[in-house]
C-alpha positions in Angstrom: 0.1 0.0 0.0 1.4 3.4 -1.0 1.8 6.2 1.6 -0.9 8.2 0.0 -3.3 5.3 0.0 -3.0 5.1 3.8 -4.4 8.7 4.2 -7.9 9.9 3.5 -9.6 13.2 4.0 -13.0 13.4 5.4 -14.4 17.0 4.7 -17.4 18.6 6.2 -18.6 21.4 8.5 -19.5 19.0 11.3 -21.8 21.7 12.7 -22.9 19.7 14.6 -21.5 16.3 14.3 -24.1 13.6 13.7 -24.3 9.8 14.2 -23.9 9.5 10.3 -20.7 11.4 10.5 -19.3 9.2 13.2 -20.3 6.2 11.3 -18.5 7.3 8.1 -15.4 8.3 10.1 -15.3 4.9 12.0 -15.6 3.0 8.7 -12.8 5.2 7.2 -10.5 4.3 10.1 -11.1 0.6 9.3 -9.7 1.2 5.8 -7.0 3.9 6.3 -4.1 4.3 8.7 -5.0 7.9 9.2 -8.0 10.2 8.4 -7.8 13.9 8.2 -11.0 15.5 9.3 -11.0 18.7 7.3 -13.4 20.9 9.0 -14.6 23.3 6.4 -14.9 27.1 7.1 -17.2 29.4 5.2 -16.9 33.1 5.9 -20.4 33.6 4.5 -22.0 31.4 7.1 -22.3 31.7 10.8 -21.6 28.3 12.4 -23.3 27.2 15.7 -20.0 25.9 17.1 -16.4 27.0 17.0 -13.8 24.9 15.2 -12.4 23.8 18.6 -15.8 22.8 19.8 -16.5 20.7 16.8 -13.2 19.1 17.0 -13.9 18.2 20.7 -17.3 16.9 19.8 -15.7 14.5 17.2 -13.0 13.4 19.7 -15.7 12.7 22.4 -17.7 10.6 19.9 -14.8 8.5 18.7 -13.3 7.6 22.0 -10.3 5.3 21.7 -10.2 5.5 17.8 -9.2 9.3 17.9 -5.4 8.7 17.9 -5.5 8.1 14.2 -7.5 11.1 13.4 -5.9 14.4 12.3 -7.9 17.6 12.6 -7.5 20.5 10.2 -9.4 23.6 9.1 -10.0 23.9 5.4 -11.1 26.9 3.4 -9.8 25.9 0.0 -10.9 23.9 -2.9 -11.1 20.3 -1.7 -9.0 18.8 -4.5 -6.3 21.4 -3.9 -6.5 20.6 -0.2 -5.9 16.9 -0.9 -3.1 17.4 -3.2 -1.4 19.6 -0.6 -1.7 17.0 2.2 -0.9 14.0 -0.2 -4.2 12.2 0.2 -5.8 10.3 -2.7 -9.2 9.4 -1.1 -12.0 11.6 0.0 
């Protein structure tokens, strides 16, 4: 398995996180060594929760699986973001 195939990006606003988000993230962790949760920001929208709160909600929902999750804020085009971090799977 190549290095880039071990890394996936899971984009979203996660505002708030749902059971569906957690399910997809847990399934992703079964397939990839690391998953970047790219929390999207949109200056035209007012989120309910801060980036830090959304990250903490995800950590709380994952429990012990969280050591393989990387958090990042993303405000660029998703394909450009994936290229920058070296991920080939969304």
